[in-house]
PDB file of N, CA, C and O in Angstrom:
ATOM      1  N   MET A   1     110.188 229.410 -39.539  1.00  0.00           N
ATOM      2  CA  MET A   1     110.140 228.737 -39.005  1.00  0.00           C
ATOM      3  C   MET A   1     110.490 227.222 -39.368  1.00  0.00           C
ATOM      4  O   MET A   1     109.746 226.624 -40.145  1.00  0.00           O
ATOM      5  N   THR A   2     111.402 226.705 -38.922  1.00  0.00           N
ATOM      6  CA  THR A   2     111.774 225.433 -39.240  1.00  0.00           C
ATOM      7  C   THR A   2     110.682 224.509 -38.077  1.00  0.00           C
ATOM      8  O   THR A   2     109.988 225.110 -37.256  1.00  0.00           O
ATOM      9  N   MET A   3     110.694 223.121 -38.187  1.00  0.00           N
ATOM     10  CA  MET A   3     110.175 222.443 -37.476  1.00  0.00           C
ATOM     11  C   MET A   3     111.319 222.308 -36.514  1.00  0.00           C
ATOM     12  O   MET A   3     111.179 222.284 -35.291  1.00  0.00           O
ATOM     13  N   LEU A   4     112.554 222.213 -37.208  1.00  0.00           N
ATOM     14  CA  LEU A   4     113.637 221.918 -35.885  1.00  0.00           C
ATOM     15  C   LEU A   4     113.555 222.681 -34.999  1.00  0.00           C
ATOM     16  O   LEU A   4     113.263 222.286 -33.870  1.00  0.00           O
ATOM     17  N   ASP A   5     113.834 224.222 -35.323  1.00  0.00           N
ATOM     18  CA  ASP A   5     112.669 225.811 -34.450  1.00  0.00           C
ATOM     19  C   ASP A   5     112.308 225.494 -33.443  1.00  0.00           C
ATOM     20  O   ASP A   5     112.944 225.490 -32.389  1.00  0.00           O
ATOM     21  N   ARG A   6     110.650 225.015 -33.734  1.00  0.00           N
ATOM     22  CA  ARG A   6     109.539 225.029 -33.288  1.00  0.00           C
ATOM     23  C   ARG A   6     109.631 223.673 -32.201  1.00  0.00           C
ATOM     24  O   ARG A   6     109.081 223.613 -31.101  1.00  0.00           O
ATOM     25  N   SER A   7     110.450 222.661 -32.814  1.00  0.00           N
ATOM     26  CA  SER A   7     111.145 221.644 -31.722  1.00  0.00           C
ATOM     27  C   SER A   7     112.456 222.508 -30.459  1.00  0.00           C
ATOM     28  O   SER A   7     112.897 221.566 -29.799  1.00  0.00           O
ATOM     29  N   TYR A   8     112.812 223.200 -30.203  1.00  0.00           N
ATOM     30  CA  TYR A   8     113.726 223.775 -29.484  1.00  0.00           C
ATOM     31  C   TYR A   8     113.259 224.339 -28.598  1.00  0.00           C
ATOM     32  O   TYR A   8     113.481 224.122 -27.406  1.00  0.00           O
ATOM     33  N   TYR A   9     112.437 225.266 -29.130  1.00  0.00           N
ATOM     34  CA  TYR A   9     111.948 226.300 -28.135  1.00  0.00           C
ATOM     35  C   TYR A   9     110.322 225.473 -27.799  1.00  0.00           C
ATOM     36  O   TYR A   9     109.607 226.017 -26.956  1.00  0.00           O
ATOM     37  N   LEU A  10     109.993 224.642 -28.239  1.00  0.00           N
ATOM     38  CA  LEU A  10     108.417 223.773 -27.174  1.00  0.00           C
ATOM     39  C   LEU A  10     110.063 222.976 -25.915  1.00  0.00           C
ATOM     40  O   LEU A  10     110.199 223.356 -24.752  1.00  0.00           O
ATOM     41  N   LEU A  11     110.499 222.495 -26.221  1.00  0.00           N
ATOM     42  CA  LEU A  11     111.717 222.197 -25.441  1.00  0.00           C
ATOM     43  C   LEU A  11     112.574 222.919 -24.574  1.00  0.00           C
ATOM     44  O   LEU A  11     113.091 222.520 -23.530  1.00  0.00           O
ATOM     45  N   ARG A  12     112.651 223.841 -25.029  1.00  0.00           N
ATOM     46  CA  ARG A  12     113.424 225.514 -23.563  1.00  0.00           C
ATOM     47  C   ARG A  12     111.807 225.738 -23.219  1.00  0.00           C
ATOM     48  O   ARG A  12     111.852 225.509 -22.011  1.00  0.00           O
ATOM     49  N   ALA A  13     110.673 225.981 -23.446  1.00  0.00           N
ATOM     50  CA  ALA A  13     109.299 226.041 -23.357  1.00  0.00           C
ATOM     51  C   ALA A  13     109.720 224.745 -21.616  1.00  0.00           C
ATOM     52  O   ALA A  13     109.919 225.035 -20.437  1.00  0.00           O
ATOM     53  N   GLU A  14     109.680 223.363 -22.368  1.00  0.00           N
ATOM     54  CA  GLU A  14     109.057 222.550 -20.999  1.00  0.00           C
ATOM     55  C   GLU A  14     110.165 222.998 -19.709  1.00  0.00           C
ATOM     56  O   GLU A  14     109.878 223.049 -18.513  1.00  0.00           O
ATOM     57  N   ALA A  15     111.807 223.369 -20.484  1.00  0.00           N
ATOM     58  CA  ALA A  15     113.004 222.927 -19.799  1.00  0.00           C
ATOM     59  C   ALA A  15     112.917 224.608 -18.662  1.00  0.00           C
ATOM     60  O   ALA A  15     113.532 224.659 -17.597  1.00  0.00           O
ATOM     61  N   GLU A  16     112.181 225.629 -19.112  1.00  0.00           N
ATOM     62  CA  GLU A  16     111.445 226.164 -18.129  1.00  0.00           C
ATOM     63  C   GLU A  16     110.652 225.723 -17.232  1.00  0.00           C
ATOM     64  O   GLU A  16     111.023 225.497 -16.080  1.00  0.00           O
ATOM     65  N   LEU A  17     109.326 225.526 -17.704  1.00  0.00           N
ATOM     66  CA  LEU A  17     108.240 225.062 -16.808  1.00  0.00           C
ATOM     67  C   LEU A  17     108.515 224.127 -15.277  1.00  0.00           C
ATOM     68  O   LEU A  17     107.901 224.219 -14.214  1.00  0.00           O
ATOM     69  N   ALA A  18     109.780 223.141 -15.684  1.00  0.00           N
ATOM     70  CA  ALA A  18     110.485 222.848 -14.643  1.00  0.00           C
ATOM     71  C   ALA A  18     111.284 222.837 -14.227  1.00  0.00           C
ATOM     72  O   ALA A  18     111.885 221.802 -13.939  1.00  0.00           O
ATOM     73  N   ILE A  19     111.678 223.987 -13.994  1.00  0.00           N
ATOM     74  CA  ILE A  19     112.484 224.883 -13.066  1.00  0.00           C
ATOM     75  C   ILE A  19     112.455 225.432 -12.667  1.00  0.00           C
ATOM     76  O   ILE A  19     113.147 225.699 -11.684  1.00  0.00           O
ATOM     77  N   ALA A  20     110.956 226.473 -13.523  1.00  0.00           N
ATOM     78  CA  ALA A  20     109.735 226.634 -12.412  1.00  0.00           C
ATOM     79  C   ALA A  20     108.630 226.379 -11.026  1.00  0.00           C
ATOM     80  O   ALA A  20     108.026 226.973 -10.133  1.00  0.00           O
ATOM     81  N   ARG A  21     108.881 225.086 -11.591  1.00  0.00           N
ATOM     82  CA  ARG A  21     107.979 224.914 -10.274  1.00  0.00           C
ATOM     83  C   ARG A  21     108.662 223.582  -9.455  1.00  0.00           C
ATOM     84  O   ARG A  21     108.050 222.691  -8.867  1.00  0.00           O
ATOM     85  N   ALA A  22     110.323 223.766  -9.631  1.00  0.00           N
ATOM     86  CA  ALA A  22     110.560 223.623  -8.607  1.00  0.00           C
ATOM     87  C   ALA A  22     111.772 224.681  -8.128  1.00  0.00           C
ATOM     88  O   ALA A  22     112.779 224.473  -7.451  1.00  0.00           O
ATOM     89  N   ALA A  23     111.363 225.657  -8.633  1.00  0.00           N
ATOM     90  CA  ALA A  23     112.662 227.065  -7.666  1.00  0.00           C
ATOM     91  C   ALA A  23     111.093 227.136  -6.312  1.00  0.00           C
ATOM     92  O   ALA A  23     109.863 227.083  -6.292  1.00  0.00           O
ATOM     93  N   THR A  24     112.261 227.282  -5.400  1.00  0.00           N
ATOM     94  CA  THR A  24     112.429 228.057  -4.434  1.00  0.00           C
ATOM     95  C   THR A  24     111.753 229.234  -4.019  1.00  0.00           C
ATOM     96  O   THR A  24     111.079 229.649  -3.076  1.00  0.00           O
ATOM     97  N   HIS A  25     112.238 229.620  -5.177  1.00  0.00           N
ATOM     98  CA  HIS A  25     111.939 231.884  -4.428  1.00  0.00           C
ATOM     99  C   HIS A  25     110.979 232.277  -5.215  1.00  0.00           C
ATOM    100  O   HIS A  25     110.988 231.811  -6.354  1.00  0.00           O
ATOM    101  N   PRO A  26     110.070 233.078  -4.897  1.00  0.00           N
ATOM    102  CA  PRO A  26     109.326 232.770  -5.515  1.00  0.00           C
ATOM    103  C   PRO A  26     109.763 234.043  -7.034  1.00  0.00           C
ATOM    104  O   PRO A  26     109.159 234.349  -8.062  1.00  0.00           O
ATOM    105  N   ALA A  27     110.880 234.396  -6.522  1.00  0.00           N
ATOM    106  CA  ALA A  27     110.996 235.779  -8.039  1.00  0.00           C
ATOM    107  C   ALA A  27     111.177 234.665  -8.774  1.00  0.00           C
ATOM    108  O   ALA A  27     110.395 234.484  -9.707  1.00  0.00           O
ATOM    109  N   ALA A  28     112.172 233.743  -8.534  1.00  0.00           N
ATOM    110  CA  ALA A  28     113.238 232.695  -9.562  1.00  0.00           C
ATOM    111  C   ALA A  28     111.979 232.208 -10.131  1.00  0.00           C
ATOM    112  O   ALA A  28     111.928 232.158 -11.359  1.00  0.00           O
ATOM    113  N   MET A  29     110.431 231.655  -9.112  1.00  0.00           N
ATOM    114  CA  MET A  29     109.793 230.895  -9.683  1.00  0.00           C
ATOM    115  C   MET A  29     109.103 231.355 -10.950  1.00  0.00           C
ATOM    116  O   MET A  29     108.886 230.530 -11.839  1.00  0.00           O
ATOM    117  N   ARG A  30     108.505 233.472 -11.178  1.00  0.00           N
ATOM    118  CA  ARG A  30     108.081 234.089 -11.787  1.00  0.00           C
ATOM    119  C   ARG A  30     109.285 234.282 -12.809  1.00  0.00           C
ATOM    120  O   ARG A  30     109.118 235.040 -13.764  1.00  0.00           O
ATOM    121  N   ALA A  31     110.226 233.764 -12.673  1.00  0.00           N
ATOM    122  CA  ALA A  31     110.722 234.915 -13.964  1.00  0.00           C
ATOM    123  C   ALA A  31     111.082 233.998 -14.622  1.00  0.00           C
ATOM    124  O   ALA A  31     111.461 234.511 -15.675  1.00  0.00           O
ATOM    125  N   HIS A  32     111.261 232.549 -14.704  1.00  0.00           N
ATOM    126  CA  HIS A  32     110.551 230.990 -15.675  1.00  0.00           C
ATOM    127  C   HIS A  32     109.696 231.055 -16.067  1.00  0.00           C
ATOM    128  O   HIS A  32     109.571 230.922 -17.284  1.00  0.00           O
ATOM    129  N   TYR A  33     108.745 231.271 -15.339  1.00  0.00           N
ATOM    130  CA  TYR A  33     107.053 231.244 -16.257  1.00  0.00           C
ATOM    131  C   TYR A  33     107.126 231.645 -17.143  1.00  0.00           C
ATOM    132  O   TYR A  33     107.018 231.162 -18.270  1.00  0.00           O
ATOM    133  N   HIS A  34     107.435 233.155 -16.599  1.00  0.00           N
ATOM    134  CA  HIS A  34     107.671 233.955 -18.321  1.00  0.00           C
ATOM    135  C   HIS A  34     108.256 233.803 -19.022  1.00  0.00           C
ATOM    136  O   HIS A  34     107.848 234.145 -20.132  1.00  0.00           O
ATOM    137  N   LEU A  35     109.802 233.113 -18.910  1.00  0.00           N
ATOM    138  CA  LEU A  35     110.455 233.408 -19.786  1.00  0.00           C
ATOM    139  C   LEU A  35     109.662 232.017 -20.621  1.00  0.00           C
ATOM    140  O   LEU A  35     109.209 231.867 -21.756  1.00  0.00           O
ATOM    141  N   ALA A  36     109.755 231.286 -19.613  1.00  0.00           N
ATOM    142  CA  ALA A  36     108.610 229.356 -20.694  1.00  0.00           C
ATOM    143  C   ALA A  36     107.751 230.534 -21.365  1.00  0.00           C
ATOM    144  O   ALA A  36     107.561 230.623 -22.578  1.00  0.00           O
ATOM    145  N   GLY A  37     107.342 231.275 -20.563  1.00  0.00           N
ATOM    146  CA  GLY A  37     106.098 231.897 -21.816  1.00  0.00           C
ATOM    147  C   GLY A  37     106.051 233.173 -23.057  1.00  0.00           C
ATOM    148  O   GLY A  37     105.144 233.707 -23.696  1.00  0.00           O
ATOM    149  N   TYR A  38     107.701 233.334 -22.993  1.00  0.00           N
ATOM    150  CA  TYR A  38     108.308 233.912 -23.919  1.00  0.00           C
ATOM    151  C   TYR A  38     108.713 232.649 -25.091  1.00  0.00           C
ATOM    152  O   TYR A  38     108.455 232.877 -26.273  1.00  0.00           O
ATOM    153  N   TYR A  39     109.472 231.076 -24.625  1.00  0.00           N
ATOM    154  CA  TYR A  39     110.088 230.155 -25.089  1.00  0.00           C
ATOM    155  C   TYR A  39     107.761 229.844 -26.284  1.00  0.00           C
ATOM    156  O   TYR A  39     107.570 229.624 -27.480  1.00  0.00           O
ATOM    157  N   LEU A  40     106.842 229.981 -25.283  1.00  0.00           N
ATOM    158  CA  LEU A  40     106.087 229.360 -26.513  1.00  0.00           C
ATOM    159  C   LEU A  40     105.766 230.078 -27.295  1.00  0.00           C
ATOM    160  O   LEU A  40     106.020 229.844 -28.477  1.00  0.00           O
ATOM    161  N   ASP A  41     104.952 231.444 -26.825  1.00  0.00           N
ATOM    162  CA  ASP A  41     105.541 232.634 -28.635  1.00  0.00           C
ATOM    163  C   ASP A  41     105.818 232.340 -29.527  1.00  0.00           C
ATOM    164  O   ASP A  41     105.105 232.297 -30.530  1.00  0.00           O
ATOM    165  N   LYS A  42     107.538 231.892 -29.384  1.00  0.00           N
ATOM    166  CA  LYS A  42     108.069 232.000 -30.717  1.00  0.00           C
ATOM    167  C   LYS A  42     108.253 230.808 -30.866  1.00  0.00           C
ATOM    168  O   LYS A  42     108.903 230.485 -31.860  1.00  0.00           O
ATOM    169  N   ALA A  43     107.848 229.923 -30.113  1.00  0.00           N
ATOM    170  CA  ALA A  43     107.158 228.274 -31.220  1.00  0.00           C
ATOM    171  C   ALA A  43     105.229 228.274 -31.390  1.00  0.00           C
ATOM    172  O   ALA A  43     104.792 227.151 -31.642  1.00  0.00           O
ATOM    173  N   HIS A  44     104.728 228.795 -31.335  1.00  0.00           N
ATOM    174  CA  HIS A  44     103.665 229.436 -31.465  1.00  0.00           C
ATOM    175  C   HIS A  44     103.136 230.915 -32.743  1.00  0.00           C
ATOM    176  O   HIS A  44     102.068 231.517 -32.863  1.00  0.00           O
ATOM    177  N   GLY A  45     104.553 231.043 -33.542  1.00  0.00           N
ATOM    178  CA  GLY A  45     104.251 231.945 -34.312  1.00  0.00           C
ATOM    179  C   GLY A  45     104.793 233.395 -34.048  1.00  0.00           C
ATOM    180  O   GLY A  45     105.133 234.061 -35.025  1.00  0.00           O
ATOM    181  N   MET A  46     104.918 234.049 -32.490  1.00  0.00           N
ATOM    182  CA  MET A  46     104.450 235.259 -32.708  1.00  0.00           C
ATOM    183  C   MET A  46     105.321 236.072 -32.267  1.00  0.00           C
ATOM    184  O   MET A  46     105.263 237.078 -31.559  1.00  0.00           O
ATOM    185  N   GLY A  47     106.537 235.234 -33.021  1.00  0.00           N
ATOM    186  CA  GLY A  47     108.384 235.664 -33.172  1.00  0.00           C
ATOM    187  C   GLY A  47     108.122 236.652 -34.465  1.00  0.00           C
ATOM    188  O   GLY A  47     108.906 237.585 -34.639  1.00  0.00           O
ATOM    189  N   ARG A  48     107.058 236.455 -35.344  1.00  0.00           N
ATOM    190  CA  ARG A  48     107.079 236.842 -37.029  1.00  0.00           C
ATOM    191  C   ARG A  48     106.660 238.771 -36.109  1.00  0.00           C
ATOM    192  O   ARG A  48     105.699 238.558 -35.370  1.00  0.00           O
ATOM    193  N   GLY A  49     106.919 239.726 -36.042  1.00  0.00           N
ATOM    194  CA  GLY A  49     106.776 240.290 -35.615  1.00  0.00           C
ATOM    195  C   GLY A  49     105.946 241.564 -34.845  1.00  0.00           C
ATOM    196  O   GLY A  49     105.826 242.773 -34.651  1.00  0.00           O
ATOM    197  N   ASP A  50     105.408 239.939 -34.544  1.00  0.00           N
ATOM    198  CA  ASP A  50     104.420 240.059 -33.033  1.00  0.00           C
ATOM    199  C   ASP A  50     104.874 240.465 -31.602  1.00  0.00           C
ATOM    200  O   ASP A  50     105.583 239.656 -31.004  1.00  0.00           O
ATOM    201  N   THR A  51     104.563 241.560 -31.026  1.00  0.00           N
ATOM    202  CA  THR A  51     105.016 242.586 -30.376  1.00  0.00           C
ATOM    203  C   THR A  51     104.838 241.430 -28.798  1.00  0.00           C
ATOM    204  O   THR A  51     103.646 241.236 -28.559  1.00  0.00           O
ATOM    205  N   VAL A  52     105.661 240.812 -27.935  1.00  0.00           N
ATOM    206  CA  VAL A  52     104.996 241.090 -27.007  1.00  0.00           C
ATOM    207  C   VAL A  52     105.834 241.253 -25.335  1.00  0.00           C
ATOM    208  O   VAL A  52     107.009 241.026 -25.047  1.00  0.00           O
ATOM    209  N   ALA A  53     104.690 241.732 -24.458  1.00  0.00           N
ATOM    210  CA  ALA A  53     104.924 243.502 -23.406  1.00  0.00           C
ATOM    211  C   ALA A  53     106.672 242.496 -22.481  1.00  0.00           C
ATOM    212  O   ALA A  53     107.108 241.346 -22.420  1.00  0.00           O
ATOM    213  N   PRO A  54     106.989 243.621 -22.067  1.00  0.00           N
ATOM    214  CA  PRO A  54     108.526 243.329 -21.355  1.00  0.00           C
ATOM    215  C   PRO A  54     108.226 242.241 -20.247  1.00  0.00           C
ATOM    216  O   PRO A  54     107.132 241.726 -20.020  1.00  0.00           O
ATOM    217  N   ALA A  55     109.577 241.967 -19.526  1.00  0.00           N
ATOM    218  CA  ALA A  55     109.205 241.774 -18.545  1.00  0.00           C
ATOM    219  C   ALA A  55     108.837 241.939 -17.337  1.00  0.00           C
ATOM    220  O   ALA A  55     109.807 242.401 -16.737  1.00  0.00           O
ATOM    221  N   PRO A  56     107.743 241.782 -16.471  1.00  0.00           N
ATOM    222  CA  PRO A  56     108.045 243.288 -14.940  1.00  0.00           C
ATOM    223  C   PRO A  56     109.071 243.451 -14.238  1.00  0.00           C
ATOM    224  O   PRO A  56     109.824 242.510 -13.991  1.00  0.00           O
ATOM    225  N   ALA A  57     109.234 244.417 -13.891  1.00  0.00           N
ATOM    226  CA  ALA A  57     110.841 244.004 -12.717  1.00  0.00           C
ATOM    227  C   ALA A  57     109.994 243.524 -11.745  1.00  0.00           C
ATOM    228  O   ALA A  57     108.927 243.837 -11.217  1.00  0.00           O
ATOM    229  N   VAL A  58     111.408 242.056 -11.645  1.00  0.00           N
ATOM    230  CA  VAL A  58     111.273 241.170 -10.797  1.00  0.00           C
ATOM    231  C   VAL A  58     111.475 241.500  -8.890  1.00  0.00           C
ATOM    232  O   VAL A  58     110.902 240.906  -7.977  1.00  0.00           O
ATOM    233  N   PHE A  59     112.180 242.293  -8.824  1.00  0.00           N
ATOM    234  CA  PHE A  59     113.221 242.906  -8.082  1.00  0.00           C
ATOM    235  C   PHE A  59     112.343 245.265  -8.216  1.00  0.00           C
ATOM    236  O   PHE A  59     111.792 245.830  -9.161  1.00  0.00           O
ATOM    237  N   SER A  60     112.654 245.728  -6.946  1.00  0.00           N
ATOM    238  CA  SER A  60     112.311 246.870  -7.362  1.00  0.00           C
ATOM    239  C   SER A  60     113.848 247.477  -6.557  1.00  0.00           C
ATOM    240  O   SER A  60     114.473 247.109  -5.563  1.00  0.00           O
ATOM    241  N   PRO A  61     113.984 248.277  -7.294  1.00  0.00           N
ATOM    242  CA  PRO A  61     115.566 248.937  -7.023  1.00  0.00           C
ATOM    243  C   PRO A  61     115.469 249.459  -4.844  1.00  0.00           C
ATOM    244  O   PRO A  61     114.567 249.541  -4.010  1.00  0.00           O
ATOM    245  N   ALA A  62     116.813 249.638  -4.857  1.00  0.00           N
ATOM    246  CA  ALA A  62     116.835 249.511  -3.544  1.00  0.00           C
ATOM    247  C   ALA A  62     116.883 250.735  -3.848  1.00  0.00           C
ATOM    248  O   ALA A  62     116.940 251.589  -2.963  1.00  0.00           O
TER     249      ALA A  62
END
């Protein structure tokens, strides 16, 4: 991964954290924190074939 890639993932993580903090709905907040976690994993090397647990369902089926 290049430094440019790492910088991109870190910026995206920061953006997702800001959106999560501003969210008013708990499900939106949770989703954005989860996305931030994925971007941080990518920035810190988890994208090299390692697996990350899938996101939990945000809404239950009606």
